[in-house]
C-alpha positions in Angstrom: 8.3 4.3 -28.5 6.0 2.6 -30.7 3.8 5.1 -32.5 1.0 2.6 -33.7 -2.1 2.3 -32.9 -2.9 -1.7 -33.0 -6.1 -2.3 -31.0 -9.9 -1.3 -31.5 -10.3 2.7 -30.4 -7.7 3.6 -32.6 -7.1 6.8 -30.7 -3.8 8.6 -31.0 -1.5 9.7 -28.1 -1.7 13.3 -26.3 1.1 15.6 -26.4 2.0 18.7 -24.9 3.9 20.2 -22.3 0.9 20.6 -20.0 -1.1 17.7 -19.2 -4.7 16.0 -17.4 -5.5 13.0 -17.8 -8.8 11.3 -16.0 -11.9 9.6 -16.9 -14.3 12.6 -17.9 -13.8 15.4 -20.3 -15.3 17.7 -18.0 -13.1 16.9 -14.8 -10.3 16.6 -17.0 -11.2 20.6 -18.6 -11.3 21.7 -15.1 -7.6 20.7 -14.0 -6.5 22.4 -17.8 -8.3 25.1 -16.2 -5.6 25.1 -13.1 -3.2 25.0 -15.5 -3.9 27.9 -17.6 -4.4 29.9 -14.4 -0.7 29.3 -13.4 -1.4 26.7 -11.0 1.0 23.6 -11.1 -0.1 19.7 -11.5 -0.7 19.0 -8.1 -3.8 22.5 -8.6 -4.6 20.5 -11.8 -5.0 17.1 -10.5 -7.4 18.1 -7.9 -9.4 20.6 -10.1 -9.9 17.5 -11.4 -10.6 15.1 -8.4 -13.0 17.7 -6.7 -15.0 17.7 -10.2 -15.1 13.9 -10.0 -17.6 13.9 -7.2 -19.8 16.2 -8.5 -19.8 14.8 -12.5 -18.5 11.3 -11.5 -20.4 10.5 -8.7 -20.4 6.7 -9.8 -16.9 5.9 -8.7 -16.3 8.5 -5.9 -17.5 11.4 -3.5 -16.4 14.2 -0.6 -16.6 11.0 1.8 -14.4 9.3 -0.4 -10.5 7.8 0.3 -7.6 9.0 -1.2 -3.5 8.1 -2.1 -0.9 10.2 -4.1 2.5 9.6 -5.5 4.1 12.9 -6.5 7.0 14.0 -8.4 7.7 17.2 -7.5 11.1 17.9 -9.3 13.2 16.9 -6.8 11.9 13.8 -5.0 9.4 11.3 -5.3 6.6 11.6 -2.7 3.8 9.1 -1.5 0.6 10.0 0.2 -2.0 7.8 2.4 -5.3 9.4 3.1 -7.2 6.1 3.4 -9.6 5.9 6.5 -9.4 3.9 10.0 -12.5 2.0 11.3 -14.5 4.1 13.6 -13.4 3.1 17.5 -16.4 1.9 18.2 -15.9 -1.2 15.6 -14.4 -4.6 17.1 -15.1 -8.5 15.6 -17.7 -8.6 18.2 -19.9 -6.0 16.3 -19.9 -8.3 13.0 -20.1 -11.6 14.7 -23.8 -12.1 13.0 -22.2 -11.5 9.8 -20.6 -13.7 7.1 -18.8 -11.0 5.6 -17.9 -7.4 6.3 -21.0 -5.4 5.1 -20.6 -3.8 1.7 -23.2 -1.0 2.5 -24.9 1.7 5.1 -23.4 2.6 7.8 -22.1 -0.5 9.3 -19.5 -0.6 6.3 -18.3 3.5 6.4 -14.6 3.9 7.6 -13.6 7.1 8.3 -13.2 9.2 4.8 -9.8 10.5 4.0 -10.1 12.2 0.6 -10.8 15.7 1.7 -7.8 15.6 4.0 -5.6 14.5 1.2 -7.0 17.3 -0.8 -6.0 20.1 1.6 -2.5 17.8 2.1 -1.6 18.4 -1.3 -2.9 21.6 -1.9 -0.9 23.2 1.4 2.2 21.4 0.4 2.4 21.3 -3.0 -0.1 23.5 -4.6 0.3 26.9 -6.0 -3.5 28.7 -6.2 -5.7 28.5 -3.3 -8.1 25.9 -2.4 -10.9 27.9 -3.0 -10.0 28.1 -6.5 -9.1 24.7 -7.1 -12.5 23.6 -6.0 -14.6 26.4 -8.2 -14.9 24.3 -11.5 -16.5 21.6 -9.1 -18.6 24.1 -7.3 -20.0 25.8 -10.7 -21.1 22.0 -11.8 -22.6 21.5 -8.2 -24.4 24.6 -8.4 -25.5 25.0 -12.1 -25.6 21.4 -13.0 -23.7 19.6 -16.1 -25.2 17.4 -18.8 -24.9 13.2 -17.4 -22.5 11.4 -19.6 -23.9 8.2 -21.1 -21.3 5.8 -19.1 -22.0 7.5 -16.1 -26.1 7.1 -16.8 -25.6 3.3 -16.5 -23.5 3.3 -13.8 -26.3 5.6 -12.0 -28.6 3.2 -13.0 -26.7 0.1 -11.4 -26.4 2.7 -8.0 -30.3 3.0 -8.4 -30.9 -0.5 -8.6 -28.4 -1.8 -5.7 -28.2 1.3 -2.7 -31.7 3.1 -3.8 -33.3 2.1 -0.5 -30.0 3.4 1.5 -30.5 6.8 4.1 -30.5 9.6 2.0 -29.1 8.1 -1.3 -32.7 8.4 -3.3 -32.9 12.6 -1.9 -29.3 13.3 -3.6 -29.3 11.3 -6.7 -32.8 10.4 -7.8 -34.4 13.4 -7.1 -37.1 12.5 -10.0 -37.5 9.1 -8.5 -35.6 7.5 -11.1 -31.7 7.6 -12.6 -30.9 10.7 -14.2 -30.5 9.3 -18.3 -27.8 10.4 -20.7 -28.1 13.8 -21.8 -30.2 15.0 -19.0 -29.1 17.5 -16.7 -28.0 17.4 -12.9 -27.8 19.6 -10.3 -26.8 19.4 -6.2 -27.1 22.2 -5.1 -26.0 21.0 -1.3 -22.8 19.7 -2.6 -22.0 22.7 -4.1 -22.1 24.1 -0.5 -20.3 21.2 1.3 -17.8 22.4 -1.2 -17.4 25.5 -0.1 -17.3 25.2 3.4 -14.6 22.7 2.9 -12.4 24.6 0.6 -12.9 27.7 2.7 -12.4 26.6 6.0 -9.3 24.2 4.8 -11.1 20.8 5.3 -12.2 22.0 9.5 -15.6 21.6 8.3 -15.9 18.5 7.2 -13.8 16.8 10.4 -14.7 19.1 13.0 -16.8 22.1 12.4 -20.8 21.5 10.8 -20.3 19.2 8.2 -18.9 16.6 10.7 -21.8 17.3 13.3 -23.9 16.3 10.0 -22.1 13.3 9.5 -22.3 11.9 13.1 -25.8 13.0 13.8 -27.2 11.1 10.6 -24.9 8.4 11.8 -26.3 8.5 15.1 -29.7 8.3 13.1 -29.0 4.8 11.6 -27.0 2.8 14.7 -24.1 3.6 13.0 -20.2 4.1 14.9 -19.1 7.4 13.3 -18.4 10.2 16.2 -16.7 13.2 16.2 -13.8 11.8 17.8 -13.1 9.5 14.9 -13.4 12.2 12.1 -11.2 14.9 14.0 -8.6 12.2 14.4 -8.0 11.5 10.6 -4.8 12.8 8.8 -3.2 12.4 5.9 0.1 10.0 6.1 3.1 11.6 4.1 4.4 7.8 3.7 6.5 7.3 1.1 6.8 4.4 -1.5 7.8 1.3 -2.1 9.7 -0.2 -5.1 10.6 -2.4 -7.7 12.7 -2.7 -10.9 11.2 -3.8 -13.9 12.7 -4.0 -17.3 15.1 -0.6 -17.0 12.5 1.3 -14.9 11.6 1.3 -11.0 7.8 1.1 -10.1 6.7 2.7 -7.4 3.5 2.0 -5.1 2.2 3.4 -1.6 3.1 0.9 0.9 0.4 -1.1 2.7 -2.5 -0.7 3.5 -3.0 0.1 0.2 -2.7 -3.5 -2.6 0.2 -1.8 -4.6 2.2 -4.7 -3.0 0.8 -7.2 -5.1 1.8 -5.0 -8.2 5.2 -4.8 -6.9 5.4 -8.7 -6.5 4.0 -10.1 -10.0 6.1 -7.2 -11.4 9.3 -8.5 -9.7 8.0 -12.5 -10.8 8.2 -11.4 -14.1 11.7 -10.4 -13.3 12.9 -13.4 -12.6 10.9 -15.2 -15.8 12.4 -13.3 -18.1 9.5 -11.3 -19.2 9.6 -9.6 -22.3 11.4 -13.1 -25.1 7.9 -13.1 -26.9 5.7 -10.6 -28.1 3.5 -8.3 -25.6 0.5 -10.6 -27.0 2.0 -13.7 -27.4 0.7 -16.7 -25.5 3.6 -16.7 -23.8 3.7 -13.6 -22.5 0.2 -14.2 -21.2 0.7 -17.1 -19.5 3.6 -15.4 -17.8 1.6 -12.9 -17.4 -1.6 -14.4 -15.3 0.8 -17.1 -13.4 2.9 -14.0 -11.9 -0.6 -12.4 -11.1 -2.0 -15.3 -9.5 1.4 -16.0 -7.0 1.1 -12.2 -5.8 -2.5 -12.7 -4.8 -2.1 -15.5 -3.2 0.5 -14.2 -1.0 -1.7 -11.1 -0.9 -5.3 -12.4 0.6 -3.3 -14.1 3.1 -0.4 -11.5 4.3 -1.8 -7.9 3.3 -3.2 -5.3 5.8 -2.5 -2.3 7.4 1.2 -2.4 7.4 2.2 -1.8 11.2 -0.5 -4.9 11.4 1.5 -7.2 9.0 4.2 -10.4 9.7 5.3 -10.4 6.4 6.2 -7.1 5.7 6.6 -5.7 2.2 10.8 -5.6 1.9 10.0 -9.8 2.9 7.5 -10.1 0.2 9.6 -8.1 -2.1 12.9 -9.9 -1.7 14.3 -11.2 -4.5 15.2 -14.6 -3.1 11.2 -15.3 -2.4 10.0 -14.2 -5.5 12.8 -16.2 -7.2 11.2 -19.1 -5.0 7.9 -18.0 -6.1 8.6 -17.7 -10.1 9.5 -20.9 -9.6 6.7 -22.4 -9.8 5.7 -21.1 -12.2 4.8 -24.0 -14.7 5.2 -22.3 -18.6 3.1 -24.6 -20.2 0.1 -25.1 -17.2 -2.0 -23.3 -15.5 -1.3 -23.2 -11.6 -3.7 -22.8 -8.8 -1.4 -21.9 -6.4 -1.6 -21.5 -3.0 0.6 -18.9 -0.5 3.6 -18.5 0.7 5.9 -17.4 3.8 9.0 -15.5 3.4 11.3 -15.2 5.4 12.3 -12.3 7.1 15.9 -10.6 6.7 -0.6 -5.3 0.0 -12.4 4.3 -8.4 -11.5 7.5 -10.4 -7.9 8.6 -11.1 -6.3 11.6 -12.0 -2.9 12.3 -13.5 -1.6 15.2 -14.2 2.3 17.0 -15.3 2.9 20.7 -16.2 6.3 21.8 -17.8 8.0 22.2 -14.6 8.3 18.8 -14.3 5.9 17.8 -11.3 4.0 14.6 -11.8 0.9 13.7 -10.1 -0.7 10.4 -9.7 -3.4 10.5 -7.6 -6.5 8.2 -6.8 -10.2 8.4 -4.8 -12.8 6.2 -4.8 -15.8 5.3 -2.9 -15.2 1.3 -3.3 -18.1 0.0 -4.8 -19.6 2.2 -7.5 -21.1 5.3 -5.3 -20.0 3.0 -1.8 -22.1 2.5 1.0 -25.3 4.1 -0.6 -25.1 6.5 2.3 -25.2 10.1 2.0 -25.8 12.6 4.2 -29.2 14.5 4.2 -28.7 18.4 3.1 -25.1 18.3 1.8 -24.1 16.4 -0.5 -21.4 13.9 0.9 -21.8 10.4 0.0 -20.1 7.9 1.9 -17.6 5.1 1.0 -17.6 1.3 1.7 -14.3 0.8 3.0 -14.9 -1.4 5.6 -16.1 -4.0 3.4 -12.4 -4.6 2.8 -11.7 -5.8 6.4 -11.7 -10.1 7.2 -13.8 -11.2 9.8 -11.2 -14.6 10.0 -9.6 -14.7 13.9 -6.3 -15.2 13.0 -6.1 -12.9 9.7 -3.8 -10.0 10.0 -6.4 -7.3 8.2 -9.6 -8.7 11.3 -11.4 -5.6 11.7 -10.6 -3.4 14.6 -11.7 0.3 16.1 -9.0 2.8 14.4 -7.6 0.1 11.8 -7.4 1.0 8.2 -8.6 -1.8 5.8 -7.2 -3.7 2.9 -7.4 -0.9 0.3 -7.5 -1.6 -3.3 -6.9 2.2 -4.5 -3.7 2.4 -5.6 -1.3 5.0 -7.8 1.5 4.4 -9.8 4.4 6.2 -10.5 7.5 4.8 -13.0 11.4 6.2 -12.5 14.1 5.5 -14.8 16.8 3.6 -13.1 18.8 6.8 -13.1 16.3 8.2 -10.5 14.6 10.6 -13.3 10.6 9.9 -13.3 9.1 8.1 -16.2 5.4 8.0 -15.9 2.2 8.2 -14.0 0.2 6.0 -14.4 -3.5 4.1 -12.5 -6.2 1.6 -13.5 -9.6 1.7 -11.6 -11.4 -1.1 -11.0 -11.7 -2.4 -7.4 -8.9 -5.6 -7.5 -8.3 -5.2 -10.7 -6.0 -2.2 -10.4 -2.9 -3.8 -9.3 -3.6 -6.3 -12.3 -4.2 -3.4 -14.4 -0.7 -1.5 -13.1 1.1 -5.1 -14.3 -0.7 -4.4 -17.8 0.3 -1.0 -17.9 3.8 -1.7 -16.8 4.5 -4.6 -20.0 3.3 -2.7 -22.3 4.9 0.8 -21.9 8.0 0.0 -19.5 9.3 -3.1 -21.3 7.3 -3.1 -25.2 7.7 0.5 -25.6 4.5 0.9 -26.7 2.9 4.3 -26.3 0.7 5.6 -23.4 -2.8 5.1 -25.8 -2.0 2.0 -27.4 -1.5 0.8 -23.8 -4.7 1.4 -22.8 -6.4 0.6 -25.6 -5.6 -3.0 -25.5 -7.9 -5.7 -24.4 -7.6 -7.0 -20.4 -7.4 -9.8 -18.5 -7.9 -10.4 -15.2 -7.7 -13.6 -12.6 -11.0 -14.6 -10.5 -9.2 -17.3 -8.6 -8.0 -21.0 -9.1 -7.3 -21.7 -12.4 -9.8 -18.8 -13.6 -9.0 -15.9 -16.3 -11.8 -13.4 -17.3 -11.1 -11.6 -20.4 -12.7 -8.6 -22.1 -15.2 -9.2 -25.2 -12.7 -7.8 -28.2 -9.5 -10.3 -26.3 -8.5 -12.4 -29.5 -10.3 -15.7 -30.1 -6.8 -17.4 -31.1 -5.7 -16.1 -27.2 -8.5 -17.3 -25.6 -8.2 -20.7 -27.1 -4.2 -20.5 -26.4 -4.8 -20.0 -22.7 -7.2 -23.0 -22.6 -5.1 -25.4 -24.0 -2.6 -24.5 -20.7 -5.6 -25.5 -18.3 -6.9 -21.8 -17.9 -10.7 -21.5 -17.5 -11.4 -18.4 -19.4 -14.5 -16.4 -19.5 -15.3 -14.0 -21.9 -17.2 -11.4 -20.0 -19.1 -9.0 -22.5 -20.3 -5.3 -21.2 -18.7 -6.1 -18.0 -17.1 -2.3 -18.5 -15.0 -0.7 -15.5 -16.0 -2.2 -13.0 -14.1 -5.8 -14.1 -11.7 -4.7 -16.1 -10.8 -1.0 -15.4 -9.8 2.1 -16.6 -6.6 3.3 -17.1 -4.5 6.9 -17.5 -1.0 7.2 -18.2 1.0 10.6 -19.2 4.6 9.2 -20.0 7.6 12.2 -20.1 9.5 12.1 -23.6 11.9 14.9 -23.1 10.5 18.6 -22.7 6.8 17.1 -23.1 4.6 14.2 -22.3 3.0 11.8 -24.1 -0.7 10.9 -22.5 -3.4 8.2 -22.7 -6.2 8.1 -22.0 -9.1 4.8 -21.1 -12.0 4.3 -23.9 -13.6 2.0 -21.5 -14.8 5.3 -19.9 -15.3 8.7 -20.9 -11.6 9.8 -20.5 -9.5 12.6 -21.6 -6.4 13.9 -21.8 -6.5 17.9 -21.9 -3.1 19.3 -22.5 -1.4 22.1 -23.9 
């Protein structure tokens, strides 16, 4: 492993036998408290995730969706707890829209995060859900100081969503977003989390909280029903995989977009990436071109698995990926279209413990505070995942009742070729996430960078056509080299975590772990 820290943040990687890495220090410490109390990595990940709904409401809430990949010490498991559209949704309902709404009740699908907490806790947790939720309940009831980055995102949420039902009452009690360092309490959310924990989620999906959600939906002409909520369940779905370097990278099957990351990595394998340095223009060009090819296919073919015409195994077929790789011009930027394979795709937490258990968990509202809808008296903020549907009549991802939308949030996991666990990792940031996965896998799995260096490195993002956005600290000589190849490069100052994500990584090394956390957010690796 390369232990150098060549990028601007100059943080050092964290080492330990028990570890939690996430985007907010109070949440990371909540996870560490579970490990110190005798809990395992699942307990730690859940404590951090639940706490994040309180201390980082700009990225997730009780009304979020959730996914996980988990190594239990013997085998790998995948969990999909994304929600489905209300049964009353149909293309006709949105016939007057050019695109699916991105705020208000017409953007809200059934929230799945609560079911993911319950499913993980019941199957793999060592502590009770009440113990695991306790730190979050403390933060909500007694308050916490709002951190600077979250304060900035909170203000952006106010500007965009301040007029949405229930938002101001919950998140703007003084009429303004809290400023950095101000104390914020949410006692309604504390009571809601207590009810969820003591009933194992029943209050949320079938009890008094469900009734409040549905009543508020009806008041604002929403479609959510008690039957929609009661029908939700988290699915143990396994993983899909792609060999890369000497590792095997795993993602959740569609409707998650991890398939895009696997396709790009497979294309890079066929292009023999690695012949030049990790920050060499040739390496960067190949990564961008591979990502563009993967996205061209994803935007056309990706949907809930049962609705896809071309399945992951078709899109990941080595012959098809080789065919796509052949379209890459090593000297000139391309503008690829989708292909047609022949039959034969926020906040993040990762935790690991001394027993060998490793968890990759992600939950999200989607766009910042999500739909902006907050159910009065509950602190339940609702995601806007319905915006992920298509209104195109012939698209596999066309909106329909009871259907899961194409989803951007994706946890990732890497295994050694011998079947032993290697790294749990994730990158927040909407559709950037699969691009972030490719960049993390490239840096750690192929080039051997330590997790903190990989998290620190300046990032790029494809934006459509020949467009590429880069961070402000991107080396100018690389920008010029990309432009010389025909890439239309935009430097995006101050775009922050929405545009380029926030990465968290835990790499297993012998009897201990090496962790990295993103300086773009208030990330912290807590370990002992």
